[in-house]
N, CA, C and O of each residue as an XYZ file, in Angstrom:
904
protein
N     195.967     18.562     26.952
C     195.232     19.368     26.545
C     195.915     20.936     27.217
O     196.738     21.744     26.787
N     195.354     20.870     28.070
C     195.600     22.180     29.001
C     197.344     22.052     29.755
O     198.075     22.944     30.185
N     197.501     20.895     29.685
C     199.203     21.077     30.176
C     200.014     21.195     28.947
O     201.220     21.380     29.111
N     199.461     21.103     27.496
C     200.625     21.869     26.523
C     200.268     23.298     25.815
O     200.704     23.660     24.723
N     199.448     23.981     26.600
C     198.404     25.303     26.458
C     200.080     25.940     27.170
O     200.830     26.620     26.469
N     200.372     25.621     28.406
C     201.088     26.025     29.508
C     202.121     25.773     29.044
O     202.714     26.829     28.825
N     202.779     24.796     28.718
C     204.173     24.586     28.302
C     204.117     25.988     26.898
O     204.711     27.055     27.055
N     203.394     25.697     25.774
C     203.782     27.073     24.849
C     203.185     28.220     25.588
O     203.098     29.185     24.828
N     202.849     28.416     26.496
C     202.483     30.125     26.954
C     203.984     30.344     28.162
O     204.174     31.463     28.639
N     204.691     29.462     28.438
C     205.597     29.467     29.264
C     206.958     29.516     28.210
O     207.999     30.078     28.548
N     206.802     28.908     27.019
C     207.973     29.115     26.221
C     207.650     30.969     25.424
O     208.451     31.853     25.121
N     206.577     30.921     25.358
C     206.280     32.314     24.750
C     206.425     33.398     25.504
O     206.791     34.460     25.001
N     206.084     33.237     27.152
C     206.396     34.473     27.880
C     207.970     34.055     28.217
O     208.313     35.140     28.685
N     209.083     33.283     28.296
C     210.526     33.072     28.040
C     210.900     33.725     26.927
O     212.090     34.021     26.812
N     209.963     34.078     25.893
C     210.586     34.682     24.560
C     210.536     35.899     24.701
O     211.502     36.600     24.401
N     209.340     36.434     25.213
C     208.664     37.982     25.509
C     210.212     38.405     26.431
O     211.129     39.038     25.908
N     210.224     38.067     27.396
C     211.274     38.332     28.515
C     212.593     38.634     27.705
O     213.251     39.646     27.946
N     212.898     37.879     26.900
C     214.550     37.977     26.139
C     213.954     38.586     25.252
O     214.813     38.504     24.374
N     213.161     39.123     24.814
C     212.789     41.010     23.938
C     212.808     41.662     24.145
O     213.188     42.527     23.356
N     212.380     42.011     25.564
C     212.091     43.066     26.682
C     213.400     43.046     27.457
O     213.416     43.833     28.404
N     214.404     42.387     27.286
C     215.632     42.020     27.977
C     216.956     43.000     26.960
O     217.823     43.767     27.379
N     216.685     42.636     25.752
C     217.487     43.091     24.784
C     217.110     44.735     24.453
O     217.779     45.672     24.019
N     215.778     44.597     24.860
C     215.497     45.844     24.062
C     216.220     47.164     25.457
O     216.873     48.201     25.341
N     215.822     46.622     26.321
C     216.764     47.813     27.303
C     218.046     48.800     26.862
O     219.194     48.491     26.542
N     217.570     49.760     26.942
C     218.231     50.888     26.749
C     218.998     51.532     27.668
O     218.386     51.969     28.642
N     220.494     51.759     27.610
C     221.514     52.428     28.827
C     221.251     53.932     28.633
O     221.498     54.499     27.569
N     220.544     54.789     30.124
C     220.542     55.961     29.608
C     221.785     56.332     29.602
O     222.748     55.811     30.166
N     221.706     57.579     28.709
C     222.830     58.136     28.072
C     223.814     58.354     29.557
O     224.778     57.601     29.701
N     223.544     59.300     30.516
C     223.878     59.977     31.870
C     225.096     58.322     31.961
O     226.305     58.325     32.197
N     224.535     57.570     31.786
C     224.697     55.864     32.500
C     226.395     55.300     31.509
O     227.022     54.246     31.619
N     226.669     56.516     30.615
C     226.943     55.634     28.971
C     228.968     56.200     30.061
O     228.989     56.857     31.102
N     230.080     55.730     29.426
C     231.467     56.526     30.259
C     231.511     56.907     28.529
O     231.239     56.355     27.463
N     232.304     58.885     29.282
C     232.368     59.541     28.356
C     233.645     59.767     28.417
O     234.141     60.182     29.464
N     234.320     59.556     27.417
C     235.611     59.863     26.569
C     236.497     60.925     26.890
O     236.419     61.894     26.136
N     237.481     61.003     27.999
C     238.613     61.665     28.882
C     239.357     62.842     27.830
O     239.610     62.625     26.645
N     239.639     64.135     28.564
C     240.023     65.019     27.311
C     241.084     64.628     26.951
O     241.934     64.480     27.829
N     241.408     64.344     25.679
C     242.522     64.502     24.869
C     243.613     64.261     25.203
O     244.340     63.276     25.332
N     243.675     66.154     25.439
C     244.811     67.158     25.941
C     244.222     68.090     26.965
O     243.530     68.934     26.396
N     244.246     68.239     28.263
C     244.414     68.967     28.709
C     245.424     69.492     29.546
O     245.603     69.051     30.681
N     246.306     70.693     28.903
C     247.398     71.545     28.997
C     247.488     71.565     30.481
O     248.265     70.881     31.146
N     246.403     72.626     31.045
C     246.538     73.043     32.251
C     246.173     72.391     33.433
O     246.650     72.596     34.549
N     245.159     71.464     33.075
C     244.890     70.433     34.104
C     243.589     71.428     34.879
O     243.599     71.605     36.097
N     242.774     71.876     34.202
C     241.866     72.461     34.672
C     240.617     71.705     34.263
O     239.603     72.392     34.388
N     240.426     70.541     33.833
C     239.025     70.103     33.150
C     238.790     70.352     32.347
O     238.375     69.310     31.839
N     238.678     71.359     31.422
C     238.546     71.807     30.423
C     239.515     71.766     29.148
O     240.488     72.513     29.047
N     239.029     70.495     27.861
C     239.705     69.850     26.918
C     240.433     71.559     26.328
O     239.908     72.646     26.571
N     241.583     71.369     25.623
C     242.699     72.334     25.141
C     241.601     72.512     23.830
O     241.602     73.713     23.559
N     240.694     71.799     22.940
C     240.559     72.429     22.145
C     239.001     73.364     22.076
O     238.462     73.893     21.104
N     238.513     73.296     23.721
C     237.328     73.980     24.390
C     237.704     75.279     24.984
O     237.026     76.289     24.794
N     238.607     75.267     25.588
C     238.983     76.274     26.551
C     240.124     77.483     25.768
O     241.030     77.468     24.935
N     239.455     78.404     26.578
C     239.845     79.477     25.797
C     241.459     80.138     26.687
O     241.974     81.160     26.231
N     242.052     79.484     27.832
C     243.393     79.743     28.174
C     243.926     78.432     28.494
O     244.134     78.003     29.629
N     244.163     77.729     27.202
C     244.514     76.049     27.870
C     246.233     76.154     28.360
O     247.011     75.216     28.187
N     246.535     77.159     28.840
C     248.038     76.941     29.434
C     248.032     77.733     30.222
O     249.162     78.035     30.605
N     246.583     78.675     31.055
C     246.516     78.992     32.178
C     245.085     78.190     33.166
O     243.951     78.059     32.705
N     245.346     77.918     34.014
C     244.016     77.284     34.590
C     242.754     78.012     34.907
O     242.598     78.896     35.750
N     241.851     77.478     34.066
C     241.338     78.564     34.450
C     239.849     77.768     34.421
O     239.205     78.176     33.454
N     239.019     76.621     35.299
C     237.878     76.225     34.964
C     236.588     76.853     34.884
O     235.610     76.485     34.233
N     236.715     77.820     35.612
C     235.113     79.265     35.265
C     235.407     79.383     33.789
O     234.412     78.909     33.241
N     236.327     79.801     32.802
C     236.463     80.326     31.796
C     235.486     81.698     31.619
O     234.435     81.963     31.037
N     236.279     82.276     32.310
C     235.979     83.418     32.426
C     236.495     84.477     31.320
O     237.681     84.808     31.337
N     235.667     84.973     30.423
C     236.342     85.962     29.400
C     235.174     86.906     29.673
O     233.995     86.575     29.550
N     235.715     88.427     30.155
C     235.031     89.710     30.509
C     234.918     89.936     28.851
O     233.791     90.393     28.660
N     235.396     89.847     27.991
C     235.578     91.049     26.741
C     234.705     89.905     25.708
O     233.832     90.364     24.971
N     234.857     89.115     25.706
C     234.195     88.103     24.886
C     235.182     87.787     23.533
O     234.730     87.364     22.469
N     236.446     88.040     23.756
C     237.320     88.031     22.520
C     237.678     86.448     22.531
O     237.022     85.538     23.037
N     238.724     86.391     21.930
C     239.300     84.538     21.633
C     239.904     83.785     22.655
O     239.872     82.567     22.830
N     240.723     85.088     23.616
C     240.690     84.083     24.383
C     240.184     84.481     26.246
O     240.046     85.686     26.452
N     239.966     83.662     27.321
C     239.625     84.500     28.595
C     240.548     84.995     28.930
O     241.675     85.090     28.445
N     239.881     85.505     30.213
C     240.622     86.573     31.145
C     241.721     86.218     31.569
O     242.531     87.143     31.635
N     242.247     84.792     32.033
C     243.357     84.254     32.465
C     244.302     84.717     31.215
O     245.309     85.209     31.725
N     244.363     84.747     30.326
C     245.223     84.501     29.333
C     245.432     86.451     28.953
O     246.413     87.099     28.591
N     244.226     86.784     29.209
C     244.669     88.452     28.549
C     245.204     89.685     29.652
O     244.959     90.868     29.419
N     245.962     89.244     30.872
C     246.728     89.441     31.686
C     247.855     90.749     31.028
O     247.915     91.935     31.350
N     248.757     89.887     29.892
C     249.957     90.880     29.359
C     249.419     90.616     28.055
O     248.895     89.658     27.486
N     249.827     92.154     27.697
C     250.071     92.746     26.034
C     250.902     92.867     25.429
O     251.643     93.845     25.522
N     251.167     91.357     24.113
C     252.440     91.018     23.587
C     252.265     91.764     22.341
O     251.391     91.386     21.560
N     252.780     92.483     22.142
C     253.590     93.482     21.193
C     254.034     92.953     19.866
O     253.363     93.086     18.843
N     255.255     92.316     19.925
C     255.898     91.694     18.681
C     256.413     90.941     19.553
O     256.428     91.267     20.740
N     256.993     89.646     19.046
C     257.592     88.475     18.924
C     257.820     87.910     18.022
O     256.979     87.708     17.146
N     259.086     87.470     17.971
C     260.108     86.550     17.117
C     260.823     85.376     17.736
O     261.551     85.459     18.726
N     260.515     84.130     16.977
C     260.302     83.142     17.234
C     262.127     82.407     15.839
O     262.199     82.048     14.664
N     262.913     82.529     16.732
C     264.133     81.760     15.582
C     264.762     80.762     15.224
O     265.879     81.087     14.818
N     264.554     79.580     15.175
C     264.885     78.108     15.473
C     266.384     77.372     15.223
O     267.089     77.338     14.215
N     266.547     76.878     16.384
C     268.040     75.989     15.697
C     267.780     74.962     15.615
O     266.652     74.551     15.342
N     268.859     74.214     15.853
C     269.023     72.186     16.020
C     269.629     72.134     17.216
O     269.957     73.129     17.863
N     269.824     70.801     17.602
C     270.646     69.948     18.631
C     272.255     70.404     18.316
O     273.016     70.678     19.244
N     272.658     70.448     16.955
C     273.814     70.373     16.955
C     274.314     71.765     16.862
O     275.509     71.782     17.159
N     273.753     73.198     16.497
C     273.970     74.062     16.375
C     272.719     75.211     17.107
O     272.094     76.029     16.431
N     272.525     74.981     18.965
C     271.417     75.863     19.142
C     272.119     77.651     19.339
O     272.692     78.307     20.208
N     271.541     77.860     17.694
C     271.324     78.999     17.558
C     269.882     79.525     17.387
O     269.638     80.355     16.512
N     268.836     79.009     18.289
C     267.324     79.080     18.231
C     267.369     80.074     19.359
O     268.063     80.094     20.376
N     266.265     81.049     18.823
C     265.970     82.082     19.942
C     265.106     83.118     19.860
O     265.118     83.729     18.792
N     264.138     83.588     20.952
C     262.617     84.225     20.961
C     262.839     85.157     21.469
O     263.411     85.095     22.557
N     262.522     86.293     20.965
C     262.510     88.005     21.372
C     261.428     88.395     21.591
O     260.662     87.959     20.731
N     260.890     89.063     22.376
C     259.498     89.476     22.353
C     259.373     90.780     23.459
O     260.325     90.927     24.225
N     258.209     91.735     23.557
C     258.001     92.972     23.944
C     256.673     92.796     24.095
O     255.988     91.834     23.747
N     256.296     93.989     24.745
C     254.772     93.988     25.155
C     254.784     95.243     26.634
O     255.696     96.036     26.869
N     253.829     95.121     27.228
C     253.459     95.539     28.617
C     252.185     94.847     29.429
O     251.386     94.114     28.846
N     252.103     95.109     30.600
C     250.984     94.549     31.465
C     250.592     95.576     32.427
O     251.484     96.285     32.893
N     249.580     95.724     32.729
C     248.898     96.287     33.858
C     248.687     96.065     35.119
O     247.711     95.383     35.430
N     249.557     96.590     36.124
C     249.971     95.948     37.149
C     248.613     96.685     38.042
O     248.323     97.876     37.930
N     247.918     95.758     38.880
C     246.881     96.648     39.889
C     247.437     97.353     41.200
O     248.545     97.056     41.647
N     246.486     98.450     41.888
C     246.910     99.272     42.351
C     247.335     98.147     43.653
O     246.468     97.285     43.793
N     248.429     98.031     44.542
C     248.741     97.510     45.587
C     249.410     96.252     44.759
O     249.868     95.666     45.740
N     249.680     95.659     43.956
C     250.751     94.626     43.147
C     251.467     94.936     43.066
O     251.618     96.157     43.088
N     252.680     93.932     42.879
C     253.934     94.393     42.847
C     254.772     93.362     41.850
O     254.011     92.456     41.511
N     256.247     93.192     41.204
C     257.110     92.544     40.474
C     258.428     92.470     41.521
O     259.344     93.188     41.121
N     258.774     91.629     43.002
C     259.306     91.797     43.637
C     260.819     91.939     43.135
O     261.628     92.789     43.507
N     261.056     90.712     42.022
C     262.449     90.878     41.674
C     263.510     90.750     41.671
O     264.397     91.365     41.080
N     263.537     89.586     42.619
C     264.752     89.554     43.159
C     265.381     88.154     42.697
O     266.566     88.043     42.385
N     264.404     87.033     42.686
C     265.194     85.665     41.828
C     263.693     85.318     41.743
O     263.327     84.147     41.650
N     263.066     86.070     41.767
C     261.156     85.550     41.673
C     260.411     85.309     40.019
O     259.276     84.919     39.746
N     261.490     85.689     39.148
C     260.457     85.987     37.652
C     261.406     84.562     36.970
O     262.561     84.143     37.041
N     260.049     84.152     36.268
C     260.490     82.902     35.083
C     259.806     83.417     33.896
O     258.901     84.250     33.959
N     260.175     82.996     33.002
C     259.441     83.173     31.906
C     259.210     81.663     30.843
O     259.996     80.716     30.802
N     258.174     81.770     30.209
C     257.653     80.732     29.251
C     257.073     81.145     28.041
O     256.196     82.003     28.137
N     257.447     80.606     26.598
C     256.662     80.962     25.369
C     255.994     79.317     24.863
O     256.619     78.269     25.026
N     254.875     79.395     24.355
C     254.144     78.286     24.406
C     253.934     78.526     23.128
O     253.312     79.589     23.123
N     254.148     78.012     21.534
C     253.531     77.954     20.271
C     252.490     77.086     20.148
O     252.168     76.341     21.073
N     251.830     77.110     18.907
C     250.636     76.785     18.458
C     250.605     74.982     18.368
O     249.682     74.168     18.333
N     252.094     74.862     18.353
C     252.590     73.029     17.959
C     252.914     72.376     18.722
O     252.287     71.514     19.338
N     254.367     72.829     18.816
C     255.000     71.849     19.926
C     256.187     72.437     20.991
O     257.054     71.824     21.613
N     255.894     73.741     20.943
C     257.617     74.589     21.070
C     256.919     74.864     22.453
O     255.772     75.305     22.531
N     257.789     74.536     23.646
C     257.348     75.232     24.854
C     258.787     75.145     26.065
O     259.331     74.244     26.704
N     258.976     76.674     25.901
C     260.191     77.162     26.068
C     260.221     77.639     27.787
O     259.472     78.453     28.326
N     261.128     76.995     28.299
C     260.606     77.675     30.531
C     262.028     78.151     30.473
O     262.933     77.679     29.785
N     262.068     78.978     31.154
C     263.377     79.819     31.758
C     262.998     80.143     33.106
O     262.430     81.198     33.387
N     263.364     79.068     34.126
C     262.842     78.997     35.590
C     263.441     80.279     36.286
O     264.482     80.726     35.804
N     262.972     80.808     37.198
C     264.039     81.421     38.041
C     265.270     81.077     38.836
O     265.174     79.887     39.135
N     265.952     81.392     39.127
C     267.313     81.174     40.016
C     267.014     80.590     41.553
O     266.454     81.272     42.412
N     267.295     79.751     41.683
C     267.131     79.053     43.473
C     268.444     77.616     43.662
O     269.402     77.349     42.936
N     267.996     77.003     44.816
C     268.894     76.646     45.264
C     268.905     75.166     44.350
O     269.520     74.301     44.974
N     268.482     74.779     43.300
C     268.098     73.498     42.372
C     268.555     74.107     41.010
O     268.905     73.370     40.087
N     268.545     75.604     40.891
C     268.746     75.593     39.689
C     269.766     76.848     39.499
O     269.319     77.734     38.771
N     271.175     77.082     40.085
C     272.068     77.965     39.920
C     271.870     78.957     38.388
O     271.908     80.179     38.240
N     271.710     78.147     37.661
C     271.797     79.083     36.624
C     270.255     79.649     35.838
O     270.002     79.566     34.636
N     269.521     80.126     36.731
C     268.227     80.414     36.324
C     268.559     81.972     36.660
O     269.557     82.502     37.149
N     266.931     82.651     36.057
C     266.872     83.411     36.375
C     267.139     84.922     37.650
O     266.319     85.191     38.528
N     268.247     85.573     37.455
C     267.823     86.425     38.684
C     268.184     87.759     38.414
O     269.143     88.251     37.819
N     266.900     88.383     39.160
C     266.554     89.792     38.405
C     267.355     91.289     39.586
O     267.692     91.182     40.765
N     267.401     92.024     39.054
C     268.408     93.441     39.885
C     267.652     94.373     39.959
O     267.308     95.009     38.962
N     267.072     94.747     41.680
C     266.058     95.803     41.666
C     266.732     97.345     41.747
O     265.948     98.293     41.708
N     268.303     97.628     41.868
C     268.562     98.516     42.334
C     268.157     99.826     41.758
O     268.030    100.868     42.401
N     267.959     99.662     40.434
C     267.403    101.095     39.620
C     266.114    101.061     40.470
O     265.500    100.155     41.033
N     265.962    102.213     40.366
C     264.225    102.782     40.866
C     263.586    102.631     39.512
O     264.067    102.909     38.414
N     262.355    102.112     39.822
C     261.360    101.462     38.972
C     261.902    100.944     37.361
O     261.486    101.150     36.221
N     262.803    100.334     37.824
C     263.326     99.315     36.996
C     263.742     97.879     37.191
O     264.536     97.930     38.131
N     263.600     96.324     36.709
C     264.081     95.758     37.160
C     264.880     94.709     35.413
O     264.359     94.555     34.308
N     265.919     94.344     35.817
C     266.504     93.886     34.980
C     267.267     92.061     35.174
O     268.099     91.713     36.012
N     266.669     91.270     34.173
C     266.862     90.181     34.856
C     267.893     89.769     33.329
O     267.979     90.266     32.206
N     268.765     88.229     34.268
C     269.819     87.563     33.288
C     269.808     86.166     33.858
O     269.988     85.888     35.043
N     269.607     85.440     33.009
C     269.446     83.828     33.328
C     270.827     83.011     32.172
O     270.868     83.393     31.002
N     271.820     81.954     32.653
C     272.479     81.326     32.150
C     271.860     80.193     31.150
O     272.200     80.136     29.969
N     270.753     79.140     31.841
C     270.219     78.211     31.289
C     268.591     78.048     31.051
O     267.929     77.271     31.738
N     267.905     79.021     29.799
C     268.428     78.930     29.048
C     269.165     80.217     28.803
O     268.679     81.149     29.444
N     270.179     80.528     28.073
C     270.480     82.427     27.967
C     269.501     83.172     28.111
O     268.620     82.698     27.393
N     269.138     84.043     28.604
C     268.114     85.061     29.120
C     268.666     86.575     29.563
O     269.589     86.820     30.340
N     267.683     87.670     28.715
C     267.656     88.854     29.141
C     266.913     89.710     29.030
O     266.760     90.359     27.995
N     266.253     89.889     30.172
C     264.806     90.897     30.250
C     265.004     92.092     30.655
O     266.059     92.700     30.831
N     263.818     92.434     30.811
C     263.966     94.402     31.507
C     262.668     94.739     31.699
O     261.996     94.415     30.720
N     262.029     95.263     32.570
C     260.674     95.591     33.294
C     260.667     96.619     33.901
O     260.989     96.750     35.082
N     260.181     97.730     32.926
C     260.312     99.047     33.467
C     259.165     99.519     33.700
O     258.197     99.006     33.137
N     258.999    100.590     34.567
C     257.628    100.360     35.608
C     257.210    102.162     35.746
O     257.660    103.058     36.461
N     256.222    102.123     34.766
C     255.650    103.540     34.776
C     254.660    103.770     35.979
O     254.042    102.917     36.616
N     254.669    105.896     36.213
C     254.025    106.787     36.937
C     252.895    105.859     37.581
O     252.320    105.293     36.651
N     252.423    105.533     38.656
C     250.984    104.946     39.218
C     249.982    105.821     38.690
O     250.300    107.007     38.614
N     248.843    105.489     38.311
C     247.647    106.609     37.645
C     246.901    106.588     39.053
O     247.366    106.091     40.078
N     245.584    107.255     38.919
C     244.656    108.085     39.789
C     244.391    106.541     40.837
O     244.248    106.498     42.059
N     244.395    105.484     39.927
C     243.844    104.559     41.212
C     244.821    103.953     41.912
O     244.522    103.542     43.033
N     246.176    103.764     41.426
C     247.263    103.253     41.850
C     247.840    101.968     41.353
O     248.645    101.172     41.837
N     246.870    102.043     39.723
C     248.144    100.962     38.768
C     249.174    101.546     38.140
O     249.580    102.703     38.248
N     249.589    100.616     37.438
C     250.914    100.737     36.662
C     251.230    100.061     35.959
O     251.495     98.862     36.048
N     251.260    101.290     34.505
C     251.969    100.176     33.478
C     253.546     99.826     33.717
O     254.409    100.363     34.412
N     253.553     98.613     32.778
C     254.587     97.901     33.117
C     255.153     97.439     31.597
O     255.047     96.307     31.127
N     255.796     98.631     30.933
C     256.391     97.784     29.766
C     257.529     96.637     29.640
O     258.554     97.058     30.175
N     257.699     95.343     29.122
C     258.839     94.206     29.237
C     259.400     94.153     27.726
O     258.933     94.505     26.642
N     260.432     93.644     28.075
C     261.243     93.204     26.818
C     262.166     91.600     27.223
O     262.822     91.453     28.254
N     262.059     90.926     26.534
C     262.866     90.024     27.196
C     263.547     89.025     25.616
O     262.845     89.138     24.611
N     264.830     88.136     25.493
C     265.347     87.805     24.868
C     265.974     86.019     25.324
O     266.952     85.887     26.059
N     265.400     85.100     24.884
C     265.901     84.027     25.168
C     266.466     83.006     24.078
O     265.872     82.295     23.267
N     268.145     83.227     24.409
C     268.538     82.884     23.268
C     269.536     81.285     23.651
O     269.472     80.688     24.725
N     270.313     80.914     22.572
C     271.109     79.432     22.782
C     269.858     78.383     22.502
O     269.610     77.840     23.579
N     269.339     78.094     21.891
C     268.233     77.136     21.980
C     268.196     76.089     21.394
O     269.165     76.040     20.636
N     267.434     74.975     21.316
C     268.706     73.630     20.322
C     267.153     73.542     19.557
O     267.245     73.092     18.415
N     265.400     73.978     20.088
C     264.646     73.532     19.242
C     264.274     73.362     17.993
O     263.763     74.396     17.565
N     264.305     72.530     17.237
C     264.042     72.784     16.090
C     262.652     72.546     14.878
O     262.747     72.256     13.686
N     261.636     72.747     15.550
C     260.129     72.461     15.526
C     260.081     73.882     14.533
O     260.854     74.829     14.682
N     259.167     73.818     13.652
C     259.054     74.641     12.781
C     257.992     75.663     13.803
O     257.195     74.908     14.360
N     257.725     77.261     14.245
C     257.199     77.817     15.178
C     255.851     77.584     14.446
O     255.930     77.087     13.322
N     254.403     77.932     15.030
C     253.140     78.492     14.527
C     252.796     79.244     15.627
O     253.411     79.302     16.692
N     251.428     80.015     15.212
C     250.569     81.027     15.861
C     249.659     79.975     16.478
O     249.676     78.844     15.991
N     248.819     80.268     17.572
C     248.987     81.824     17.939
C     250.175     81.301     19.417
O     250.148     80.245     20.048
N     251.079     82.445     19.581
C     252.371     82.060     20.857
C     251.740     82.476     21.936
O     251.003     83.462     21.976
N     252.031     81.664     22.952
C     251.653     82.445     24.695
C     252.596     82.831     24.951
O     253.532     82.143     24.544
N     252.880     83.796     25.551
C     254.107     84.495     26.399
C     253.642     84.395     27.747
O     252.729     85.208     27.892
N     253.960     83.495     29.226
C     254.160     83.874     30.479
C     254.930     84.750     31.294
O     256.124     84.514     31.110
N     254.755     85.608     32.068
C     255.762     86.266     33.206
C     255.190     85.627     34.638
O     254.297     85.965     35.415
N     255.935     84.780     34.607
C     255.611     83.907     36.306
C     256.255     85.161     37.375
O     257.298     85.792     37.203
N     255.482     85.261     38.274
C     256.105     85.785     39.719
C     255.873     84.509     40.120
O     254.881     83.814     39.896
N     257.318     84.130     41.015
C     257.007     82.802     41.858
C     256.927     82.987     43.350
O     256.489     82.187     44.177
N     257.448     84.231     43.551
C     257.385     84.351     45.357
C     256.217     84.850     44.925
O     255.759     83.710     44.862
N     254.993     85.752     44.442
C     253.489     85.966     44.767
C     252.803     84.478     44.310
O     251.633     84.150     44.504
N     253.791     83.725     43.693
C     252.399     82.989     42.976
C     251.817     83.296     42.027
O     251.004     82.456     41.643
N     251.922     84.504     41.257
C     251.123     85.542     39.983
C     251.455     85.394     38.984
O     252.598     85.671     38.622
N     250.183     84.711     37.913
C     250.937     84.481     36.379
C     250.615     85.609     35.639
O     249.638     85.891     36.332
N     250.631     86.486     34.804
C     251.005     87.174     33.609
C     250.828     86.559     32.105
O     251.821     86.232     31.456
N     249.450     86.416     31.572
C     249.634     85.425     30.745
C     248.905     86.629     28.929
O     248.105     87.539     29.147
N     249.378     86.343     27.449
C     249.155     86.946     26.754
C     249.289     85.821     25.635
O     250.034     84.843     25.575
N     248.268     86.322     24.733
C     248.749     85.402     23.158
C     248.612     86.562     22.220
O     247.899     87.554     22.375
N     249.578     86.218     21.014
C     249.703     87.141     19.574
C     249.303     86.162     19.024
O     249.542     85.032     19.448
N     248.423     86.472     17.677
C     247.728     85.240     16.993
C     248.250     86.145     15.605
O     248.268     85.500     14.557
N     248.617     87.403     15.543
C     249.078     88.026     13.893
C     250.322     87.839     13.844
O     251.141     88.693     14.182
N     250.650     86.526     13.350
C     251.963     86.100     13.244
C     252.385     85.366     11.244
O     251.699     84.562     10.614
N     253.724     86.066     10.780
C     253.859     85.264      9.559
C     255.331     84.400      9.702
O     256.408     84.826     10.120
N     255.047     83.267      9.289
C     255.914     82.175      9.463
C     257.174     82.182      7.900
O     256.734     82.207      6.750
N     258.360     82.162      8.143
C     259.098     82.266      6.631
C     260.662     81.838      6.814
O     261.469     82.528      7.437
N     260.888     80.934      6.351
C     262.081     79.896      6.552
C     262.776     80.098      7.884
O     263.763     80.635      8.387
N     261.875     79.481      8.129
C     262.844     78.633      9.603
C     261.906     79.600     11.146
O     261.715     79.039     12.225
N     261.398     81.291     10.804
C     261.083     81.998     11.715
C     259.759     82.320     11.679
O     259.113     82.093     10.657
N     259.043     83.027     13.052
C     258.138     83.566     12.901
C     257.590     84.845     13.758
O     257.599     84.950     14.985
N     257.335     85.345     13.252
C     257.476     87.228     13.460
C     255.756     87.064     13.403
O     254.892     86.606     12.655
N     255.905     87.893     14.965
C     254.835     88.436     14.973
C     254.521     89.299     15.538
O     255.339     89.479     16.439
N     253.161     90.566     15.571
C     252.894     92.284     15.617
C     251.442     92.193     16.048
O     250.472     91.528     15.685
N     251.585     92.766     16.612
C     250.097     93.286     17.012
C     249.747     94.324     16.266
O     250.529     95.274     16.277
N     248.756     94.410     15.599
C     247.827     95.385     14.692
C     247.146     95.981     15.517
O     246.318     96.815     15.148
């Protein structure tokens, strides 16, 4: 009788162990976390929550608490137009104007160092790189005129002008800018918001700004700051 009781006791103990093993819960922190579906700038913050998805800013600094973080507010975009084209008729065009505040001591060298990039809220991503040995058709700038930089590129076709204001008491200067990028084959319908990036390649400094107030119509997107 005693041995029979022991057998049942062992069986019950085995069942208890199985039940306890099955009820073990894996801590939440040990579970695999899904990776970012999209992280355009590679800063470790997913695009859907990144306050500046086109410029790396892992700290997500946002001094003024607006829609964009500080990294995307160094360039003021006043007006922008995007017109689409096609692969067979590359008549797409982007034109934009605005200004940027150049801190005291900073400069845009304006030799062959300026590159442009325009990214809309969907699929458009147009880059106009600076001219170098590997890209002879890139943007080349002329600085012979005082307080003015004129830039041109052939692939894509680019014209840009940067006008430098007189330094204020702190040494900072307001720079007005305008550019056109033409002969584009992009056929996607542009969508807001639109990010504009001016890249000083030599100093490795990017000025970026975003414009939201846009109106799509007949394959065009017109944006204007209000």
